[in-house]
Backbone as CSV, one residue per row, in Angstrom:
resi,resn,N_x,N_y,N_z,CA_x,CA_y,CA_z,C_x,C_y,C_z
1,MET,18.328,-9.308,-7.178,17.582,-8.486,-6.355,18.241,-7.349,-5.823
2,PRO,17.909,-6.252,-6.085,18.846,-5.027,-5.683,18.580,-4.968,-4.160
3,ASN,19.910,-4.343,-3.526,20.000,-4.196,-2.214,20.469,-2.759,-2.122
4,LEU,19.778,-2.092,-1.352,20.315,-0.542,-0.981,20.503,-0.636,0.492
5,GLN,21.511,0.160,0.897,22.036,0.233,2.204,22.693,1.682,2.479
6,ASN,22.490,2.079,3.674,23.390,3.235,4.164,23.859,2.812,5.607
7,GLN,24.209,3.728,6.454,24.588,3.500,7.937,23.413,3.058,8.678
8,TYR,22.266,3.373,8.339,21.048,3.113,9.136,20.201,1.753,8.690
9,LEU,20.098,1.692,7.552,19.084,0.667,6.917,19.659,0.076,5.692
10,LYS,19.144,-1.321,5.505,19.280,-1.893,4.464,18.100,-2.743,3.902
11,VAL,17.668,-2.436,2.568,16.526,-2.839,2.091,16.882,-3.663,0.911
12,SER,15.884,-4.527,0.628,15.932,-5.487,-0.656,14.675,-5.231,-1.339
13,ILE,14.785,-5.181,-2.768,13.494,-5.230,-3.581,13.596,-6.192,-4.597
14,SER,12.502,-6.917,-5.099,12.430,-7.878,-5.893,11.860,-7.249,-7.315
15,GLN,12.475,-7.779,-8.570,11.943,-7.223,-9.821,10.563,-7.728,-9.993
16,GLU,10.082,-8.844,-9.411,8.737,-9.270,-9.537,7.799,-8.383,-8.567
17,GLY,7.012,-7.473,-9.345,6.265,-6.492,-8.666,6.863,-5.352,-8.177
18,ALA,8.149,-5.314,-8.381,8.947,-4.176,-7.782,8.681,-4.155,-6.309
19,GLN,8.638,-5.299,-5.623,8.011,-5.343,-4.254,9.239,-5.257,-3.349
20,LEU,9.176,-4.404,-2.357,9.954,-4.406,-1.126,9.940,-5.729,-0.420
21,THR,11.124,-6.315,-0.282,11.233,-7.775,0.501,11.959,-7.635,1.844
22,SER,12.622,-6.670,2.090,13.325,-6.568,3.379,13.367,-5.104,3.708
23,PHE,13.254,-4.789,4.926,13.507,-3.422,5.435,14.128,-3.744,6.922
24,TYR,15.417,-3.631,6.972,16.186,-4.123,7.945,16.874,-2.903,8.681
25,ASP,16.793,-2.730,9.946,17.341,-1.716,10.655,18.762,-2.209,11.326
26,LYS,19.684,-1.490,10.735,21.226,-1.929,10.991,21.480,-1.594,12.409
27,THR,20.785,-0.578,12.984,21.140,-0.058,14.376,20.798,-1.140,15.318
28,ASP,19.605,-1.684,15.498,19.276,-2.713,16.433,19.211,-4.119,15.780
29,LYS,19.702,-4.226,14.533,19.668,-5.573,13.787,18.222,-6.204,13.911
30,THR,17.186,-5.410,13.427,15.759,-5.915,13.392,15.257,-5.838,12.028
31,GLU,14.577,-6.912,11.530,13.906,-7.043,10.287,12.497,-6.660,10.589
32,HIS,12.140,-5.473,9.913,10.761,-4.988,10.128,9.741,-5.378,9.037
33,LEU,10.104,-5.899,7.978,9.149,-6.279,6.908,8.729,-7.723,7.148
34,TRP,7.372,-7.927,6.954,6.925,-9.367,6.898,7.588,-10.146,5.833
35,GLN,8.002,-11.368,6.314,8.716,-12.195,5.243,7.984,-13.116,4.478
36,ALA,6.843,-12.806,4.223,5.901,-13.671,3.336,5.662,-15.297,3.500
37,ASP,5.509,-15.430,4.747,5.181,-16.762,5.055,3.884,-17.310,4.208
38,ALA,4.245,-18.139,3.420,3.088,-18.577,2.406,1.826,-19.153,3.096
39,SER,2.207,-19.751,4.381,1.133,-20.425,4.995,0.105,-19.485,5.757
40,VAL,0.628,-18.119,5.785,0.069,-17.157,6.574,-0.463,-16.105,5.447
41,TRP,0.425,-15.421,4.818,0.102,-14.252,3.792,1.402,-14.180,2.931
42,PRO,1.390,-14.527,1.668,2.584,-14.748,0.821,3.094,-13.530,0.080
43,TRP,2.846,-12.364,0.837,3.446,-11.084,0.254,4.092,-10.445,1.296
44,HIS,5.031,-9.543,0.766,5.764,-8.600,1.759,5.190,-7.293,1.572
45,ALA,5.032,-6.543,0.538,4.718,-5.227,0.379,4.205,-4.865,-0.972
46,PRO,3.265,-5.659,-1.598,2.802,-5.493,-2.798,2.405,-3.953,-3.257
47,ASN,2.648,-3.644,-4.739,2.364,-2.392,-4.981,1.019,-2.425,-5.949
48,LEU,0.164,-1.688,-5.676,-1.216,-1.734,-6.164,-1.482,-0.808,-7.368
49,PHE,-1.785,-1.401,-8.575,-1.900,-0.510,-9.631,-2.407,-1.587,-10.883
50,PRO,-3.445,-1.007,-11.586,-4.069,0.228,-11.699,-5.310,0.510,-11.079
51,ILE,-5.789,-0.533,-9.998,-6.774,-0.358,-9.166,-6.186,-0.765,-7.717
52,VAL,-6.959,-0.310,-6.886,-6.855,-0.720,-5.284,-8.072,-1.251,-4.982
53,GLY,-7.999,-2.332,-4.273,-9.246,-3.249,-3.950,-9.776,-3.993,-5.029
54,GLY,-11.137,-4.369,-4.856,-11.648,-5.208,-5.965,-12.697,-4.280,-6.726
55,VAL,-13.095,-4.801,-7.876,-14.122,-4.138,-8.604,-15.103,-5.210,-8.754
56,LYS,-16.484,-4.720,-9.013,-17.652,-5.501,-9.071,-17.361,-6.637,-10.244
57,ASP,-17.430,-7.815,-9.973,-17.492,-8.878,-10.902,-16.110,-8.892,-11.708
58,ASN,-15.132,-8.392,-10.885,-13.730,-8.229,-11.414,-13.621,-7.711,-12.877
59,GLN,-14.604,-6.792,-13.109,-14.567,-5.982,-14.335,-14.481,-4.492,-14.192
60,ILE,-13.770,-3.857,-15.019,-13.922,-2.307,-15.089,-14.594,-2.040,-16.486
61,HIS,-15.270,-0.973,-16.592,-16.060,-0.560,-17.732,-15.326,0.874,-18.223
62,VAL,-14.786,0.618,-19.536,-14.155,1.791,-20.031,-14.632,1.947,-21.543
63,ASP,-15.190,3.202,-21.584,-15.734,3.456,-22.983,-16.618,2.498,-23.645
64,GLY,-17.520,1.991,-22.754,-18.467,1.138,-23.255,-18.004,-0.424,-23.252
65,ASN,-16.754,-0.745,-22.905,-16.256,-2.026,-22.955,-15.881,-2.499,-21.672
66,ASP,-15.947,-3.826,-21.408,-15.736,-4.544,-20.138,-14.253,-5.154,-20.223
67,TYR,-13.481,-4.858,-19.156,-12.131,-5.585,-19.212,-12.009,-6.446,-17.742
68,MET,-11.568,-7.609,-17.969,-11.461,-8.365,-16.477,-10.090,-7.651,-15.974
69,LEU,-10.208,-7.521,-14.581,-8.996,-7.002,-13.928,-9.113,-7.509,-12.446
70,GLU,-8.058,-8.125,-12.076,-8.065,-8.676,-10.643,-7.851,-7.791,-9.516
71,ARG,-8.437,-8.164,-8.506,-8.258,-7.382,-7.246,-6.677,-6.743,-7.020
72,HIS,-6.694,-5.567,-6.814,-5.448,-4.700,-6.546,-4.620,-4.715,-7.833
73,GLY,-5.096,-5.030,-8.938,-4.403,-4.954,-10.162,-3.348,-5.760,-10.381
74,PHE,-2.735,-5.618,-11.715,-1.740,-6.470,-12.188,-0.218,-6.134,-11.897
75,ALA,0.132,-5.123,-11.305,1.418,-4.793,-11.139,2.039,-5.506,-10.113
76,ARG,1.412,-5.915,-9.137,1.944,-6.894,-8.086,2.436,-8.232,-8.780
77,ASN,1.872,-8.703,-9.835,2.341,-9.869,-10.373,3.101,-9.733,-11.515
78,SER,3.553,-8.530,-11.898,4.242,-8.333,-13.045,5.803,-8.133,-12.947
79,HIS,6.504,-8.387,-14.026,7.995,-8.284,-13.800,8.283,-6.900,-14.361
80,PHE,9.068,-6.279,-13.372,9.544,-4.871,-13.706,11.008,-4.918,-14.112
81,GLN,11.290,-3.939,-15.041,12.682,-3.723,-15.347,13.254,-2.773,-14.333
82,LEU,14.549,-3.157,-14.114,15.447,-2.576,-13.203,16.168,-1.278,-14.048
83,VAL,15.948,-0.041,-14.010,16.456,0.791,-14.926,17.566,1.919,-14.404
84,GLU,17.499,1.870,-13.068,18.675,2.558,-12.458,18.866,1.997,-10.991
85,ALA,20.188,2.033,-10.680,20.644,1.312,-9.415,21.738,1.887,-8.684
86,SER,21.944,2.263,-7.481,23.058,2.631,-6.777,22.995,2.149,-5.370
87,ASP,24.040,2.519,-4.624,23.785,1.983,-3.170,22.640,2.507,-2.467
88,THR,22.105,3.568,-2.886,20.858,4.158,-1.991,19.579,4.517,-2.868
89,HIS,19.742,3.883,-4.189,18.589,4.390,-5.278,18.414,3.190,-6.033
90,ALA,17.227,2.995,-6.395,16.719,2.049,-7.441,15.506,2.531,-8.093
91,LYS,15.370,2.368,-9.480,14.214,2.809,-10.246,13.702,1.587,-10.872
92,PHE,12.429,1.067,-10.863,11.773,0.018,-11.647,10.866,0.530,-12.580
93,SER,10.549,0.002,-13.647,9.617,0.397,-14.586,8.728,-0.932,-15.102
94,LEU,7.476,-0.555,-15.240,6.533,-1.480,-15.947,5.847,-0.655,-17.171
95,LEU,6.117,-1.285,-18.396,5.746,-0.575,-19.522,4.362,-1.447,-20.072
96,TYR,3.371,-0.500,-20.701,2.219,-1.364,-21.118,2.843,-2.251,-22.316
97,ASN,1.955,-3.154,-22.311,2.134,-4.326,-23.445,0.840,-5.097,-23.943
98,GLU,0.983,-5.964,-24.711,-0.378,-6.508,-25.203,-1.095,-7.118,-23.941
99,LYS,-0.427,-7.696,-23.033,-1.067,-8.500,-21.889,-1.830,-7.415,-21.006
100,THR,-1.179,-6.268,-20.801,-1.766,-5.131,-19.902,-2.990,-4.475,-20.719
101,LEU,-2.734,-4.473,-22.188,-3.868,-3.663,-22.812,-5.064,-4.515,-22.982
102,ALA,-4.930,-5.831,-22.753,-6.036,-6.795,-22.849,-6.880,-6.559,-21.465
103,VAL,-6.425,-6.018,-20.533,-7.285,-6.004,-19.270,-7.401,-4.479,-18.831
104,TYR,-6.590,-3.542,-19.368,-6.740,-1.928,-18.822,-6.203,-1.442,-20.331
105,PRO,-7.079,-0.700,-20.794,-6.828,-0.282,-22.237,-6.229,1.108,-22.433
106,TYR,-5.132,1.207,-21.495,-4.263,2.621,-21.516,-2.858,2.197,-21.612
107,LYS,-2.246,3.209,-22.460,-0.741,3.044,-22.682,-0.029,3.935,-21.640
108,PHE,0.699,3.203,-20.678,1.320,3.780,-19.559,2.651,3.371,-19.393
109,GLU,3.572,3.997,-18.491,4.724,3.499,-17.993,4.386,3.839,-16.449
110,PHE,4.560,2.659,-15.515,4.548,2.743,-14.283,5.790,2.414,-13.624
111,GLN,6.422,3.575,-12.981,7.624,3.591,-12.318,7.549,3.598,-10.832
112,ILE,8.280,2.699,-10.139,8.475,2.794,-8.656,9.950,3.128,-8.332
113,LEU,10.098,4.126,-7.559,11.368,4.728,-7.179,11.739,4.373,-5.639
114,TYR,12.758,3.770,-5.295,13.248,3.693,-3.884,14.364,4.447,-3.544
115,ASP,14.455,5.176,-2.448,15.610,6.068,-2.063,15.752,6.011,-0.614
116,LEU,16.961,5.629,-0.176,17.315,5.750,1.300,17.774,7.121,1.593
117,ILE,17.102,7.742,2.590,17.483,9.209,2.881,17.730,8.966,4.456
118,ASP,18.971,8.838,5.032,19.224,8.660,6.437,18.454,7.438,6.897
119,ASN,17.517,7.593,7.818,16.757,6.607,8.555,15.473,6.349,7.830
120,ALA,15.217,6.901,6.592,13.917,6.697,6.106,14.117,6.070,4.700
121,LEU,13.188,5.345,4.228,12.977,4.793,2.945,11.903,5.624,2.114
122,ARG,12.265,6.143,1.078,11.157,6.949,0.271,10.633,6.061,-0.821
123,ILE,9.494,5.807,-1.061,8.865,5.090,-2.109,8.051,6.008,-2.922
124,CYS,8.346,6.261,-4.141,7.693,7.029,-5.056,6.951,6.295,-6.277
125,TYR,5.911,6.758,-6.550,5.110,6.041,-7.533,4.994,7.287,-8.824
126,LYS,5.335,6.706,-10.064,5.255,7.661,-11.123,4.520,7.060,-12.127
127,VAL,3.260,7.710,-12.575,2.351,7.031,-13.731,2.837,8.125,-14.910
128,ILE,3.462,7.565,-16.159,3.675,8.411,-17.065,2.723,8.097,-18.288
129,ASN,2.008,9.120,-18.608,1.009,8.848,-19.821,1.759,8.807,-21.229
130,GLN,1.555,7.538,-21.865,2.100,7.284,-23.136,1.001,7.146,-24.164
131,ASP,-0.214,7.585,-23.782,-1.468,7.364,-24.681,-1.691,8.798,-25.293
132,ALA,-2.597,8.628,-26.212,-2.884,9.800,-26.913,-4.264,10.544,-26.338
133,LYS,-4.609,9.891,-25.018,-5.816,10.561,-24.270,-5.524,10.391,-22.795
134,THR,-6.201,10.932,-22.032,-6.114,11.119,-20.450,-6.277,9.602,-20.119
135,ILE,-5.459,9.135,-19.230,-5.578,7.836,-18.632,-5.971,8.029,-17.178
136,TYR,-6.626,6.860,-16.699,-7.344,6.666,-15.373,-6.822,5.645,-14.713
137,PHE,-6.558,5.760,-13.455,-5.897,4.650,-12.523,-6.152,4.944,-11.121
138,SER,-5.847,3.976,-10.264,-5.598,4.190,-8.793,-4.285,3.492,-8.517
139,VAL,-3.661,3.879,-7.300,-2.490,3.303,-6.902,-2.303,3.380,-5.547
140,GLY,-1.559,2.366,-4.957,-1.430,2.366,-3.499,-0.281,1.429,-3.103
141,GLY,0.157,1.648,-1.797,0.989,0.663,-1.194,0.261,-0.288,-0.225
142,HIS,1.065,-1.346,0.074,0.400,-2.452,0.863,1.594,-3.240,1.937
143,PRO,2.563,-2.259,2.416,3.569,-2.947,3.190,2.985,-3.511,4.423
144,ALA,3.594,-4.541,4.864,3.375,-5.559,6.065,4.443,-5.496,6.951
145,PHE,4.276,-4.974,8.240,5.434,-4.879,9.012,5.227,-5.837,10.185
146,ASN,6.308,-6.586,10.499,6.308,-7.406,11.759,6.005,-6.878,13.097
147,VAL,4.968,-7.409,13.802,4.526,-7.003,15.079,4.389,-8.392,15.827
148,PRO,5.187,-8.560,16.801,5.975,-7.549,17.538,7.303,-7.407,17.036
149,PHE,8.076,-6.363,17.216,9.585,-6.159,16.749,10.445,-7.204,17.157
150,HIS,10.208,-7.571,18.615,11.166,-8.525,19.211,10.474,-9.682,19.725
151,ASN,11.220,-10.990,19.828,10.525,-12.055,20.031,10.133,-12.261,21.553
152,ASP,10.510,-11.393,22.512,10.135,-11.510,23.850,8.917,-10.564,24.245
153,GLU,8.284,-10.128,23.055,7.143,-9.367,23.191,5.783,-9.740,22.568
154,ALA,4.705,-9.204,22.990,3.424,-9.740,22.398,2.855,-8.812,21.457
155,TYR,1.924,-9.081,20.471,1.186,-8.418,19.752,0.374,-7.349,20.296
156,GLU,-0.203,-7.651,21.528,-0.928,-6.772,22.351,-0.184,-5.560,22.936
157,ASP,1.131,-5.845,22.975,2.017,-4.840,23.563,1.991,-3.630,22.658
158,TYR,1.650,-3.540,21.412,1.706,-2.663,20.463,0.400,-1.934,20.041
159,TYR,0.612,-0.714,19.537,-0.453,0.265,19.008,-0.200,0.965,17.932
160,LEU,-1.157,1.734,17.333,-0.864,2.605,16.320,-1.281,3.962,16.850
161,GLU,-0.318,4.850,16.628,-0.583,6.207,17.007,-0.720,7.027,15.754
162,PHE,-1.919,7.771,15.498,-2.070,8.566,14.244,-1.331,9.928,14.746
163,GLU,-1.164,10.622,13.621,-0.712,11.955,13.758,-1.689,12.867,14.394
164,GLN,-2.934,12.925,14.216,-3.934,13.667,14.763,-4.934,12.792,15.582
165,SER,-5.529,13.560,16.622,-6.672,12.929,17.302,-7.774,13.058,16.283
166,GLU,-8.596,12.147,16.142,-9.837,12.270,15.218,-10.825,11.143,15.405
167,LYS,-12.024,11.269,15.014,-12.862,10.116,15.132,-12.635,9.277,13.917
168,LEU,-12.206,8.007,14.026,-11.965,7.257,12.998,-13.210,6.499,12.712
169,GLU,-13.446,6.387,11.447,-14.760,5.771,11.046,-14.354,4.739,9.848
170,LYS,-14.568,3.362,10.071,-14.228,2.465,9.127,-15.306,2.124,8.001
171,HIS,-14.991,2.070,6.864,-16.063,1.642,5.809,-15.973,0.183,5.702
172,LEU,-17.306,-0.403,5.771,-17.314,-1.929,5.968,-17.243,-2.679,4.639
173,LEU,-16.559,-3.653,4.487,-16.458,-4.490,3.471,-17.186,-5.793,3.582
174,GLY,-17.904,-6.313,2.397,-18.709,-7.373,2.453,-17.893,-8.670,2.163
175,PRO,-18.430,-9.949,2.064,-17.649,-11.020,1.690,-16.871,-10.992,0.362
176,SER,-17.436,-10.181,-0.510,-16.815,-10.250,-1.819,-15.761,-9.071,-1.781
177,GLY,-15.491,-8.332,-0.701,-14.372,-7.479,-0.653,-14.806,-6.118,-1.127
178,LEU,-16.140,-5.894,-1.581,-16.585,-4.692,-1.853,-17.221,-3.891,-0.642
179,PHE,-17.400,-2.737,-0.715,-18.041,-1.747,0.244,-19.690,-2.060,0.289
180,THR,-19.989,-2.087,1.534,-21.521,-2.409,1.787,-22.264,-1.186,1.822
181,GLY,-21.502,0.031,1.971,-22.167,1.321,2.226,-22.422,1.854,3.623
182,GLU,-22.089,0.744,4.600,-22.250,1.115,5.843,-20.887,1.447,6.598
183,THR,-20.893,2.309,7.612,-19.655,2.442,8.432,-19.973,2.161,9.855
184,GLU,-18.641,2.134,10.476,-18.687,1.845,11.981,-17.560,2.750,12.661
185,PRO,-17.794,3.316,13.810,-16.727,4.026,14.537,-15.581,3.071,15.026
186,VAL,-14.399,3.610,14.929,-13.420,2.685,15.468,-12.935,3.287,16.793
187,LYS,-13.027,2.582,17.875,-12.525,2.914,19.262,-11.062,3.196,19.549
188,THR,-10.891,4.526,19.725,-9.443,4.919,19.989,-9.113,5.605,21.222
189,ASP,-7.908,5.627,21.781,-7.544,6.318,23.019,-6.769,7.465,22.672
190,GLY,-7.553,8.609,22.283,-6.908,9.812,21.884,-6.334,9.529,20.424
191,LYS,-4.961,9.615,20.134,-4.382,9.146,18.925,-4.226,7.749,18.677
192,LYS,-4.417,6.928,19.735,-3.900,5.492,19.780,-5.062,4.438,19.558
193,LEU,-4.589,3.669,18.668,-5.376,2.366,18.304,-4.753,1.096,18.709
194,LYS,-5.252,0.455,19.769,-4.491,-0.779,20.311,-4.717,-1.801,19.299
195,LEU,-3.460,-2.506,19.144,-3.440,-3.691,18.111,-3.969,-5.045,18.920
196,THR,-4.844,-5.597,18.387,-5.361,-6.837,19.141,-5.523,-7.825,17.980
197,LYS,-5.559,-9.083,18.252,-5.639,-10.285,17.381,-7.034,-10.346,16.670
198,ASP,-7.956,-9.709,17.333,-9.469,-9.646,16.654,-9.592,-8.448,15.895
199,LEU,-8.716,-7.336,15.890,-8.972,-6.202,15.503,-9.691,-6.155,13.938
200,PHE,-9.111,-7.091,13.196,-9.312,-7.416,11.896,-10.213,-8.557,11.369
201,ALA,-10.905,-8.901,12.419,-11.918,-10.139,12.218,-12.906,-9.874,11.176
202,ALA,-13.203,-8.664,10.769,-14.172,-8.254,9.830,-13.606,-7.554,8.639
203,ASP,-12.264,-7.831,8.330,-11.503,-7.542,7.365,-10.728,-6.183,7.548
204,ALA,-10.480,-5.486,6.695,-9.442,-4.309,6.906,-10.202,-3.095,7.377
205,LEU,-9.493,-2.215,8.170,-10.130,-0.936,8.520,-9.684,0.095,7.473
206,VAL,-10.787,0.497,6.734,-10.451,1.298,5.816,-10.990,2.838,5.906
207,PHE,-10.145,3.868,5.915,-10.504,4.979,6.416,-10.546,5.981,5.223
208,LYS,-11.655,6.794,4.863,-11.667,7.484,3.604,-11.609,8.952,4.093
209,ASN,-11.704,9.340,5.245,-11.888,10.712,5.643,-10.770,11.080,6.702
210,ILE,-9.709,10.384,6.598,-8.747,10.515,7.628,-7.967,11.842,7.586
211,LYS,-7.666,12.607,8.651,-6.952,13.717,8.359,-5.372,13.498,8.517
212,SER,-5.173,12.365,9.288,-3.684,12.207,9.771,-2.962,11.766,8.392
213,ARG,-1.700,12.341,8.135,-0.804,11.938,7.230,0.479,11.173,7.660
214,GLU,0.421,10.640,8.945,1.540,9.776,9.516,0.775,8.827,10.425
215,VAL,1.165,7.558,10.443,0.861,6.506,11.456,2.209,6.153,11.876
216,HIS,2.307,5.795,13.198,3.394,5.219,13.869,3.020,3.970,14.525
217,ILE,3.821,2.839,14.454,3.772,1.568,15.153,4.597,1.684,16.388
218,LYS,3.975,1.696,17.582,4.666,1.799,18.925,4.341,0.710,19.644
219,SER,5.302,0.552,20.765,5.109,-0.477,21.905,5.073,0.056,23.144
220,SER,4.516,-0.542,24.036,4.375,0.123,25.495,5.576,-0.506,26.132
221,LYS,6.550,-1.190,25.668,7.536,-1.846,26.258,8.964,-1.106,26.033
222,HIS,8.969,-0.411,24.844,10.202,0.318,24.475,10.059,1.605,23.750
223,ASN,10.895,2.360,23.223,10.898,3.514,22.585,11.023,3.379,20.919
224,LYS,11.378,2.260,20.456,11.518,1.942,18.964,10.197,2.322,18.298
225,VAL,10.234,3.027,17.365,9.061,3.554,16.368,9.226,3.308,15.109
226,LEU,8.345,2.564,14.316,8.508,2.518,12.824,7.129,3.437,12.337
227,SER,7.528,4.337,11.449,6.611,5.322,10.964,6.276,5.270,9.410
228,VAL,5.026,5.287,9.118,4.766,5.526,7.649,4.025,6.801,7.441
229,GLU,4.758,7.685,6.496,4.086,8.982,6.288,3.749,9.201,4.878
230,TYR,2.556,9.610,4.555,1.852,9.438,3.347,1.285,10.800,2.978
231,PRO,2.104,11.796,2.649,1.669,13.107,2.359,0.565,13.280,1.306
232,HIS,0.549,12.438,0.144,-0.036,12.599,-1.038,-1.366,11.658,-1.062
233,PHE,-1.506,10.810,-0.109,-2.536,9.726,-0.012,-3.734,10.052,0.682
234,ASN,-4.922,10.257,0.137,-6.151,10.559,0.942,-6.884,9.436,1.706
235,TYR,-6.540,8.131,1.242,-7.264,6.870,1.937,-6.228,6.242,2.525
236,LEU,-6.669,5.441,3.654,-5.670,4.549,4.249,-6.360,3.366,4.627
237,GLY,-5.641,2.181,4.369,-5.985,0.894,4.835,-5.191,0.397,5.846
238,VAL,-5.658,-0.214,7.080,-4.978,-0.905,7.969,-5.401,-2.310,8.147
239,TRP,-4.605,-3.377,7.925,-5.060,-4.702,8.002,-3.994,-5.743,8.391
240,ALA,-4.563,-6.890,8.842,-3.702,-8.029,9.103,-4.614,-9.109,8.905
241,LYS,-3.894,-10.283,8.623,-4.689,-11.650,8.569,-4.969,-11.750,10.103
242,PRO,-6.203,-12.028,10.469,-6.578,-12.106,11.732,-5.518,-13.175,12.411
243,GLY,-4.811,-12.706,13.671,-4.121,-13.609,14.347,-2.620,-13.729,13.789
244,ALA,-2.327,-13.064,12.782,-0.865,-13.129,12.272,-0.027,-12.041,12.762
245,PRO,1.137,-12.247,12.832,2.140,-11.298,13.619,2.610,-10.163,12.598
246,PHE,1.739,-9.401,12.094,2.002,-8.148,11.127,0.863,-7.361,11.303
247,VAL,1.203,-6.177,10.867,0.117,-5.242,10.455,0.511,-4.555,9.065
248,CYS,-0.446,-4.210,8.320,-0.233,-3.534,7.059,-0.809,-2.143,7.275
249,ILE,0.107,-1.160,6.902,-0.075,0.301,6.734,-0.293,0.637,5.272
250,GLU,-1.325,0.939,4.732,-1.559,1.067,3.294,-2.022,2.344,2.786
251,PRO,-1.252,3.146,2.272,-1.592,4.460,1.750,-2.114,4.254,0.362
252,TRP,-3.271,4.720,0.173,-4.212,4.661,-1.036,-4.557,5.815,-1.779
253,LEU,-4.357,5.792,-3.084,-5.272,6.852,-3.953,-6.176,5.960,-4.894
254,GLY,-7.375,5.600,-4.212,-8.255,4.747,-4.742,-8.673,3.715,-3.754
255,CYS,-9.847,3.038,-4.088,-10.378,2.070,-3.097,-11.312,0.971,-3.970
256,ALA,-11.895,-0.003,-3.284,-12.841,-0.840,-3.897,-14.116,-0.252,-4.399
257,ASP,-14.681,-0.994,-5.300,-16.153,-0.652,-5.710,-17.157,-0.767,-4.536
258,ASN,-18.324,-0.372,-4.584,-19.643,-0.563,-3.729,-20.355,-1.638,-4.276
259,GLU,-20.907,-2.521,-3.424,-21.754,-3.568,-3.873,-22.922,-3.209,-4.679
260,GLY,-23.169,-3.940,-5.713,-24.150,-3.557,-6.587,-24.076,-2.474,-7.509
261,GLU,-22.947,-1.922,-7.628,-22.663,-0.668,-8.329,-21.870,-1.041,-9.573
262,VAL,-22.268,-0.479,-10.647,-21.533,-0.558,-11.937,-21.313,0.668,-12.425
263,LYS,-20.094,1.154,-12.453,-19.630,2.535,-12.902,-18.718,2.521,-14.049
264,ASP,-18.994,3.565,-14.879,-17.749,3.842,-15.907,-16.439,4.083,-14.993
265,PHE,-15.332,3.485,-15.386,-13.799,3.489,-14.755,-13.518,4.972,-14.518
266,LYS,-13.905,5.917,-15.384,-13.625,7.244,-15.194,-14.341,7.996,-14.130
267,LYS,-15.441,7.332,-13.626,-16.181,7.938,-12.684,-16.045,7.049,-11.331
268,LYS,-15.270,6.276,-11.159,-14.895,5.416,-9.928,-14.637,6.186,-8.874
269,GLU,-15.013,5.796,-7.644,-14.608,6.581,-6.448,-12.979,6.598,-6.255
270,ALA,-12.396,7.804,-6.060,-11.144,8.352,-5.837,-10.304,8.110,-7.108
271,ILE,-10.817,7.778,-8.208,-9.974,7.488,-9.440,-9.063,8.827,-9.558
272,GLN,-7.780,8.480,-10.076,-6.835,9.543,-10.640,-6.756,9.454,-11.926
273,LYS,-6.164,10.697,-12.491,-6.047,10.617,-13.935,-4.754,11.593,-14.145
274,VAL,-4.203,11.235,-15.397,-3.017,12.004,-15.930,-3.286,12.150,-17.289
275,ASP,-3.191,13.479,-17.733,-3.409,13.856,-19.059,-2.353,13.534,-20.110
276,LYS,-2.511,13.612,-21.329,-1.532,13.204,-22.329,-0.533,13.935,-22.271
277,GLY,0.820,13.322,-22.231,2.096,13.921,-22.070,2.539,14.435,-20.791
278,HIS,1.767,14.056,-19.750,2.002,14.433,-18.286,2.405,13.086,-17.469
279,VAL,2.784,13.601,-16.289,3.323,12.481,-15.221,2.733,12.805,-13.878
280,PHE,2.093,11.695,-13.428,1.546,11.719,-11.971,2.765,11.230,-11.123
281,GLU,2.718,11.861,-9.893,3.823,11.366,-8.888,3.213,11.418,-7.435
282,ALA,3.401,10.412,-6.631,3.028,10.463,-5.323,4.085,9.632,-4.602
283,GLU,4.265,9.931,-3.165,5.305,9.401,-2.570,4.878,8.948,-1.012
284,TYR,5.517,8.003,-0.308,5.310,7.884,0.982,6.701,7.260,1.515
285,PHE,6.866,7.503,2.862,8.127,7.137,3.597,7.895,6.158,4.613
286,ILE,8.998,5.395,4.857,8.879,4.319,6.076,10.094,4.890,6.723
287,THR,9.985,5.032,8.010,11.164,5.518,8.807,11.161,4.762,10.251
288,THR,12.388,4.446,10.628,12.648,4.192,12.019,13.179,5.242,12.928
289,SER,12.838,5.158,14.190,13.397,6.080,15.114,13.365,5.509,16.512
290,TYR,14.006,6.284,17.571,14.111,5.713,18.777,13.847,6.882,20.035
């Protein structure tokens, strides 16, 4: 398991899913990443590819054929190769194979790069087209952060602060994890969204028209801030298992299907594409500050 560190941060990444497993602030000796308690939610920060969310009947439809593809895709359960490593950098690679072609009929290399840059961790997704045709996909992050930061605080001491004041509207998910087509406003205080144990009682808050490209996790008790900046991602999910002491800030390029909808994969909402011989790249950052 590669460990990266500088004077500010120490992070660990597993080759299973190329998943971030620790985000440790050396300044105040705080572990910020959820430690995957299996009795609550057994993940740290899964990487979502080649779909984000669920698809109807767990199937995608490509060129007239159906392929079984599980929620959030197969990358999070795949073993990645570690192809580069230093004290502050690691590159992981997942290459198409017979198993992936059986559920996703495109030839690709999916790379995930981690770089420590002072008090920030850069996570970069690269999708390299190794096929003879254009390939289609979605990609996203799903990091879970411990809330509260410290044992003597409460979950309700914390709030999310968005980069911009905006009218947040969540897109509702049904029991199957697909969108119902309905929306609801999300009550905020200016840029602030208070964290409460029942905020996610009806599943994730999915924002499709969000203007902000940064979200900060803040406390009313101190000045420590954990920020997620996602300049290239147009969709954002915010989620926690109800009552659990964490919150996920999820930058997405893609989303779940709508209930009752069957679409060609190439026409799926928010689908991305990369042409033959080209490379797709998108990055986000996790930062601590005081």
